C-alpha positions in Angstrom: 0.0 0.0 0.0 1.3 3.4 -0.9 1.6 6.2 1.7 0.6 9.7 0.8 1.1 12.5 3.3 -1.9 14.7 3.9 -0.4 18.1 4.5 0.9 21.3 3.0 3.8 21.6 5.4 6.9 21.1 3.3 9.1 20.5 6.3 7.1 17.6 7.4 7.0 16.2 3.8 10.8 16.5 3.5 11.4 14.8 6.9 9.1 11.8 6.0 10.5 11.6 2.5 14.0 11.0 4.0 12.6 7.9 5.7 11.2 6.5 2.4 7.7 6.9 3.6 6.3 9.3 1.0 4.8 8.0 -2.2 2.8 11.1 -2.8 1.1 14.1 -1.2 -2.5 15.2 -0.9 -3.5 18.8 -0.2 -6.8 20.7 0.0 -7.9 24.3 0.5 -8.0 23.9 4.3 -4.5 22.6 4.5 -3.2 25.3 2.2 -4.9 27.9 4.4 -3.3 26.4 7.5 0.1 26.8 5.9 -0.4 30.5 5.5 1.4 30.4 2.1 0.5 31.0 -1.5 -1.3 28.1 -3.0 0.6 27.7 -6.3 3.9 28.3 -4.5 3.3 25.5 -2.0 2.2 23.0 -4.7 5.2 23.8 -6.8 7.6 23.2 -3.9 5.9 19.9 -2.9 6.3 18.7 -6.5 10.1 19.1 -6.1 10.2 17.1 -2.9 8.4 14.0 -4.2 8.1 12.5 -7.7 4.9 10.8 -6.7 1.4 12.3 -7.3 0.7 15.6 -5.6 -3.1 16.3 -5.4 -4.0 20.0 -5.9 -7.7 20.8 -5.6 -9.8 23.1 -7.7 -12.1 25.5 -5.9 -14.5 26.2 -8.8 -17.8 24.3 -8.6 -18.8 24.4 -12.2 -17.3 22.4 -15.0 -15.9 25.3 -17.0 -14.4 26.9 -13.9 -12.8 23.6 -12.9 -11.3 23.2 -16.3 -9.8 26.7 -16.2 -8.2 26.1 -12.8 -7.1 22.6 -13.8 -5.2 24.1 -16.8 -3.2 26.2 -14.3 -2.6 23.4 -11.9 -1.4 20.8 -14.3 1.2 23.1 -15.8 2.9 23.3 -12.4 4.6 19.8 -12.8 4.0 16.5 -14.5 3.2 14.8 -11.1 0.2 17.1 -10.2 -3.0 15.2 -9.8 -6.0 17.6 -10.2 -8.4 17.1 -7.3 -12.1 17.5 -8.0 -15.2 17.0 -5.9 -17.6 14.1 -6.4 -20.3 16.1 -8.2 -21.7 15.9 -11.7 -19.5 18.8 -12.8 -16.5 17.2 -11.0 -17.1 13.9 -12.9 -17.4 15.8 -16.2 -14.0 17.5 -15.4 -12.5 14.2 -14.4 -13.5 12.6 -17.7 -12.2 15.5 -19.8 -8.9 15.6 -17.9 -8.2 11.9 -17.8 -9.0 11.7 -21.5 -6.2 14.3 -22.0 -3.7 12.3 -19.9 -3.9 14.2 -16.6 -4.1 12.4 -13.3 -7.3 13.1 -11.4 -8.2 12.5 -7.7 -12.0 12.5 -7.1 -12.5 13.5 -3.5 -15.2 13.7 -0.9 -16.5 10.2 -1.6 -18.9 8.8 1.0 -20.7 5.9 -0.8 -19.7 2.9 -3.0 -22.1 4.2 -5.7 -20.2 7.5 -5.8 -16.9 5.5 -6.1 -18.4 3.5 -9.0 -19.3 6.7 -10.8 -15.7 8.1 -10.4 -14.2 4.9 -11.8 -16.5 5.0 -14.8 -15.4 8.7 -15.3 -11.8 7.4 -15.5 -10.5 8.7 -12.1 -6.9 8.0 -11.3 -7.8 8.0 -7.6 -11.0 7.9 -5.6 -10.8 9.4 -2.1 -13.3 7.9 0.3 -13.3 9.8 3.7 -13.3 7.1 6.4 -12.9 9.3 9.4 -15.8 11.6 8.5 -17.9 8.6 7.7 -17.2 7.2 11.2 -18.1 10.6 12.7 -21.8 10.3 11.6 -22.3 6.8 12.7 -21.3 4.8 9.6 -18.5 2.2 9.3 -15.8 3.9 7.2 -13.9 0.7 6.7 -17.0 -1.1 5.3 -17.1 1.6 2.7 -13.5 0.7 1.7 -14.4 -3.0 1.6 -17.4 -2.3 -0.7 -15.4 -0.2 -3.1 -12.6 -2.8 -3.2 -15.2 -5.5 -4.1 -16.9 -3.4 -6.8 -13.6 -2.3 -8.4 -12.3 -5.9 -8.4 -15.5 -7.2 -9.9 -15.1 -4.9 -13.0 -11.3 -4.6 -13.1 -11.4 -0.8 -12.7 -8.0 0.8 -12.8 -8.9 3.6 -10.3 -6.9 3.4 -7.2 -8.6 3.5 -3.8 -7.0 6.3 -1.8 -8.2 6.1 1.8 -8.6 9.6 3.2 -9.6 11.2 6.4 -7.4 8.8 8.2 -7.5 9.5 12.0 -5.4 6.8 13.6 -3.1 3.8 13.0 -6.1 1.4 13.1 -7.5 3.0 9.9 -4.1 2.4 8.3 -4.0 -1.2 9.3 -7.6 -2.0 8.2 -7.0 -0.2 4.9 -4.0 -2.4 4.2 -5.9 -5.6 5.2 -8.7 -4.7 2.9 -6.3 -4.1 -0.1 -6.6 -0.3 -0.4 -4.1 1.0 -3.0 -3.2 4.1 -1.1 -3.8 5.8 2.2 -3.2 9.4 3.0 -2.7 10.6 6.5 -1.4 13.6 8.5 2.3 13.4 9.4 1.4 12.8 13.1 -0.6 9.6 12.2 2.2 8.3 10.0 4.8 8.8 12.8 2.5 7.0 15.2 2.8 3.8 13.1 6.4 3.3 14.3 5.5 3.5 18.0 5.1 0.4 20.2 5.8 0.2 24.0 7.8 -3.1 23.6 10.1 -1.5 21.0 10.8 1.4 23.4 11.3 -1.1 26.3 13.6 -3.2 24.2 15.8 -0.2 23.2 15.9 0.9 26.9 17.1 -2.6 27.9 19.8 -2.8 25.2 21.1 0.6 26.0 21.3 -0.2 29.7 23.3 -3.4 29.0 25.5 -1.6 26.6 26.4 1.1 29.2 27.3 -1.7 31.6 29.7 -3.2 29.1 31.8 -0.1 29.0 32.3 -0.4 25.3 31.9 2.0 22.4 31.6 1.7 18.7 34.3 3.5 16.7 
């Protein structure tokens, strides 16, 4: 499963990239606003840090407006994936862009039917929001399971990009269900490495090493 980082903080992206944990990046208007920086400038910088897909979202809601914004976004770098909402106009834009060779991430997916429509429109990625789904009393991971079954039934090439990941269990369940990609905030990705027995083991090794009186080099 590929790991995308859900942030517009270029320092975090660089740090994680050095660990080999960044296969791509997802951004959205809220994350860009949080960064306090110019939208196009941030996307351009992120595209120099990773060679993987970098999702940059349109803000227009009509097809013509989305296409105008997409033209600007896809000129930033070859690895930009234009992010569009799961609406009729978003699907029209997805179809037009993918037919022209541009990667498209269809976002704000909350049902398997929506995911089916995105795949038929040729989406490169579908972004089901599991955390927000859980928030309103539904099972976010069941949504991933349903989409995986449907996509496998018809051999759709659209990759399932699990979004709104809140904690390590979401990551684990996504991998078990065969999701293609998960995107999570840097803090969640860093949590994956944590385990009390790992910390205890290091503590024990270091204590024994100190008693040995030795050094390396």
